[in-house]
N, C-alpha and C positions, 0 to 999 in steps of 0.2 A: 178856517175859513167856510162855512156851510156854501155847498155847491146843490145847481139842479142838475138832476140826471138825464140828457137828450140820449137818443136814439131815433134812428129810420134814415139818415142820410146813405147817399151813394152814388151810383152813376147810374144814368138812364138816359134814352134815347129821347131826343126832341117829340114832344107829342104825347110821352108818356106820364107817369103817376108817383108820387113820394108820399109818403105820410111820416110826418115827424111825429116825435112823442117826447114829453120833458115833463118829469116826474119830482116834487118839491119834499126831499125827506121830512119826516113828521117833528122834526125839531124844528121847524119854521112854524111861527103861530100863523095866526088867519091869514090869509092869503086872499088880498083883494082885486089884483090887478095881474094878467099876466099875458105876456106877449112874445113875438119872433121878432126877432133882427137879422138884417143877412150884412154881409160885407166882403163885397167883392176886391178882387186883387188891385191895389191902387187907388179904391173910393170908400168914403167912409162910412162907417155903420150906419146902417137907415133902418126904420120901423118900419115892419111888413103889415103885421096885425096883431091885433088884442083884442083882449075879452073882458069884462069885468067879472064879479061875481056878482052880477045881474043880468050876464049875457050881452051886456052891451057889446057891441062887435066895433072895430075899426080896422080899415083896410088900405094899404096905401093904393094908389090908383092902377099901377102897370099890375096891379095883382087881381084886382077886381073882377069877381065872375069866372077864377081859377081857382083861387085858395081859398080854403073854410077853415075857422079857426073854431075849435070848440075845445069845451073842460067839463070834465069830472072832478066836481070839487070835495066830493065824497075821498077820492085818491089824490086830492092835491096835483091833477094832471091835467096838463094842457096841449093838444093837439092840432097839428098844421096839416090838413088834407090839400096836397098839390095836383094840380091836373093839368093837363095840355102845359108840360113842362116847356120852356123858351131855352135857349143857350144864354141869354142874359138872364137867366135866374141861379146861374154858376156862383155859386158863394159861398161861404161860412157862414152856417145859420146859429144864430146864441139863440138861448130862451133865457126871459127875464120874469122877475116877479115881483110885485110890491107886496108887503104883509102893511097889516091895519097897526103894526107898532113901530112903524116907517122903515123896518127893513128893506133894503134891496139886493137882489139874487141875481148871479149870473150862473149859466150853463158854460161848460167846457169848449162848447162847439160842435158842431155836425156838418161835415164838408157836403154839398148836394154840387154834382157836376152833369150838365146837361149835354149831350152832344148835340151834333147838328148832323 
């Protein structure tokens, strides 16, 4: 199964910043939508932010004004810039992509830990 390749997670103090990256292999056909989800221990996976190929974006309420999603269509890559991080942002972050051929792809997850 083709997987997206994530990077950029880590440990940061509250108020700090991290930038996540996610690259889709060239074997995936044209991508129309990319997104970041996260899952904290004991909680369901939730949508954090998404972006379409026309740059329409969505943000979950708790990250509005702090997180920014962007993409490089030529590189099939999506980024999540996370500023003013809070301990409640601690989770495993997963990249998701949807292709025009209806394929759905996930990354392996990257841990983000925010210490207080």
